[in-house]
C-alpha positions as CSV (number, residue, x, y, z in Angstrom):
1,M,58.5,149.1,119.5
2,T,55.2,147.3,118.8
3,G,52.2,147.9,116.7
4,V,51.8,149.7,113.4
5,L,55.0,151.7,113.6
6,R,57.1,148.5,113.7
7,D,55.1,146.4,111.3
8,E,54.7,149.0,108.6
9,R,57.7,151.3,108.2
10,V,55.8,153.2,105.5
11,W,53.7,154.7,108.3
12,V,56.7,156.3,109.8
13,K,56.8,159.0,107.1
14,T,53.0,159.3,107.3
15,F,53.0,159.8,111.0
16,T,56.0,162.2,111.2
17,G,56.1,163.9,107.7
18,L,59.9,163.3,107.6
19,R,61.9,161.4,105.0
20,A,64.4,158.8,106.2
21,D,67.4,161.2,105.7
22,Q,65.6,164.0,107.6
23,F,64.8,161.7,110.5
24,G,68.4,160.6,110.5
25,R,69.6,164.1,110.8
26,L,67.1,164.8,113.5
27,L,68.3,161.8,115.4
28,I,72.0,162.9,115.2
29,A,71.1,166.4,116.4
30,V,69.2,165.0,119.4
31,R,72.0,162.7,120.3
32,E,74.6,165.5,120.1
33,R,72.3,167.6,122.4
34,G,72.5,164.9,125.1
35,G,69.3,163.0,124.3
36,E,70.9,159.6,124.9
37,G,71.2,159.9,128.7
38,C,68.2,159.6,131.0
39,D,69.6,161.6,133.9
40,W,67.3,159.8,136.4
41,G,66.2,156.4,137.6
42,R,66.4,153.3,135.4
43,P,67.5,153.3,131.7
44,W,65.0,154.1,129.0
45,R,63.0,151.1,127.8
46,L,62.9,152.5,124.3
47,P,66.1,153.1,122.2
48,L,66.8,156.8,121.3
49,A,65.6,156.4,117.7
50,E,62.2,155.2,118.9
51,R,62.0,157.9,121.6
52,V,62.7,160.6,118.9
53,L,60.1,159.0,116.7
54,L,57.6,159.1,119.5
55,V,58.1,162.8,120.1
56,A,57.9,163.5,116.3
57,V,54.7,161.6,116.1
58,Y,53.3,163.5,119.1
59,Y,54.1,166.9,117.5
60,R,52.9,165.8,114.1
61,T,49.6,164.1,114.9
62,N,48.5,165.6,118.3
63,L,47.6,162.1,119.5
64,T,47.1,161.9,123.2
65,M,49.7,160.1,125.4
66,R,47.2,157.4,126.1
67,Q,46.8,156.8,122.3
68,L,50.6,156.8,121.7
69,A,51.4,154.4,124.5
70,P,50.1,151.2,122.7
71,L,51.8,152.2,119.4
72,F,55.2,152.1,121.1
73,G,54.4,149.4,123.7
74,V,55.0,151.6,126.7
75,S,52.8,153.2,129.4
76,P,51.3,156.7,129.1
77,A,53.5,157.8,131.9
78,T,56.6,156.8,129.9
79,V,55.3,158.6,126.9
80,C,54.9,161.8,129.0
81,Q,58.5,161.4,130.4
82,V,59.9,160.9,126.9
83,I,58.1,164.0,125.5
84,Q,59.2,166.2,128.5
85,R,62.8,165.0,128.2
86,L,63.3,165.0,124.4
87,G,60.8,167.6,123.3
88,P,63.1,170.6,123.8
89,L,65.9,168.8,122.0
90,L,63.9,168.5,118.8
91,A,63.7,172.3,118.3
92,L,65.9,173.7,115.5
93,A,69.0,175.7,116.7
94,R,68.9,178.9,114.6
95,T,72.2,180.3,113.4
96,S,72.7,183.8,111.9
97,Q,74.1,182.3,108.7
98,D,71.1,180.2,107.7
99,A,68.4,182.3,109.3
100,V,68.1,184.6,106.3
101,E,67.6,181.7,103.9
102,R,64.9,180.0,106.0
103,L,61.2,180.2,105.7
104,W,59.1,179.5,108.8
105,V,55.4,179.0,109.2
106,V,53.4,179.9,112.3
107,D,50.0,178.6,113.2
108,G,47.9,178.2,116.3
109,T,46.7,174.7,117.3
110,L,43.9,173.9,119.7
111,I,44.9,171.2,122.2
112,P,42.0,169.6,124.2
113,I,42.7,169.6,128.0
114,R,40.7,168.9,131.1
115,D,42.1,171.6,133.3
116,R,39.4,174.3,133.2
117,K,41.6,176.8,135.0
118,V,43.9,176.9,131.9
119,G,41.6,176.1,129.0
120,A,38.4,177.6,127.7
121,S,35.6,176.5,125.5
122,S,36.7,177.1,121.9
123,R,35.3,176.8,118.4
124,N,35.8,173.0,118.6
125,Y,33.2,172.9,121.4
126,R,35.7,171.5,123.8
127,F,37.9,172.9,126.5
128,S,41.2,173.5,125.0
129,V,44.3,175.8,124.9
130,N,45.7,177.7,121.9
131,V,49.4,177.0,121.3
132,Q,51.3,179.1,118.7
133,V,53.9,176.9,117.0
134,I,56.7,177.9,114.5
135,V,57.7,175.2,112.1
136,D,60.5,175.3,109.5
137,A,58.9,175.0,106.1
138,E,61.7,172.9,104.6
139,T,62.3,170.3,107.4
140,R,58.9,170.5,109.1
141,L,60.6,170.5,112.4
142,V,59.4,172.6,115.3
143,V,61.4,175.8,115.8
144,A,59.6,177.2,118.9
145,A,56.3,176.9,120.7
146,A,54.6,179.4,122.9
147,R,53.1,178.9,126.3
148,P,49.4,177.8,126.1
149,V,46.7,180.4,126.4
150,P,42.9,179.7,126.7
151,G,41.4,178.1,123.5
152,N,39.1,181.0,122.8
153,T,42.0,183.4,122.4
154,A,42.3,184.7,118.8
155,D,45.4,183.6,116.9
156,A,46.5,187.2,116.3
157,K,46.3,188.1,120.0
158,A,47.9,184.8,121.0
159,W,50.8,185.5,118.6
160,R,51.3,189.1,119.9
161,D,51.4,187.9,123.5
162,S,53.6,184.9,122.9
163,G,56.9,186.6,122.6
164,L,57.8,184.3,119.7
165,A,58.5,187.3,117.4
166,D,61.8,187.6,119.2
167,H,62.9,184.3,117.6
168,C,62.1,185.4,114.1
169,E,64.5,188.3,113.5
170,G,65.8,188.1,110.0
171,V,63.6,185.2,109.1
172,T,60.7,185.2,106.7
173,V,57.6,184.0,108.6
174,L,54.2,183.2,107.1
175,G,50.9,183.1,109.0
176,D,47.4,182.2,107.9
177,G,44.4,184.6,107.7
178,A,43.9,184.5,111.5
179,H,47.2,186.4,111.9
180,I,46.1,189.5,110.0
181,N,47.4,192.8,111.6
182,T,50.4,191.1,113.1
183,D,54.1,191.3,112.0
184,L,53.7,188.1,110.0
185,I,53.4,187.8,106.2
186,V,49.8,186.6,105.4
187,P,49.2,185.4,101.9
188,H,46.4,187.3,100.1
189,R,43.1,185.5,99.6
190,K,40.5,186.8,97.3
191,R,37.4,187.8,99.3
192,P,33.9,187.1,97.8
193,G,32.7,190.1,95.8
194,R,36.2,191.8,95.7
195,P,38.5,192.1,92.7
196,S,41.7,190.1,92.5
197,L,45.0,191.9,93.2
198,K,46.7,193.2,90.0
199,G,50.3,192.2,89.5
C-alpha cells in the first residue's frame, strides 16, 4: 500500500472510523467468510488486510474508485473488483441472541453517478442515487444496504420500498427526521415556535 494510508497509520482510524481491535475483528470475520481467495485469474496484488481496509474506507468516505486507487497503489479497476468481491463479506451476520441488544442506525446517502437511466437530479444538484444503509451503532459496520433508487426519492419512501425492514426484526433501529411516518424510531427535535416535550 502506498500513499497516506501507509505513511500515517493514524489516518486509518480517521478514514474508517474503526479502532485497531475493531478492524482486527473485522479482518478475522472476512477471512472466515472466504475473503482470502480470489476465485478467478491472478492472485490479488493487495494482501487481505489492505483489501478490507480499502472497502472500509470506501464505505466510510464515499470516495470514488478513481480517488481510492492512488491511495492503495492500484488501478481503479482493481478497486472495483475488491469492493465487489469483499463488500458483501463486511456485512454483520445477525444472530437471534445479540439482535435484541443491538442498536442500528439507518440513513439515506446520495451517491453521484453518471447513468441517467438510474439516477435523478437531487438536492445536491447532481445526478445521484439514494441508497438506504443500516449501520451498527457500536461497531459502525454496515449491516445491510438497499438497492439504489433515484436521488430525488424521499428517504421515507426509499426506506419503505427497500425491504430492509425485514432485516430489523427484534432490533432497535433509529432514523433521522427524513424517516418520519415509517416504522423507525425518530428522535424528537423541537420545532421553532412549538413547546418542548414534557417528561
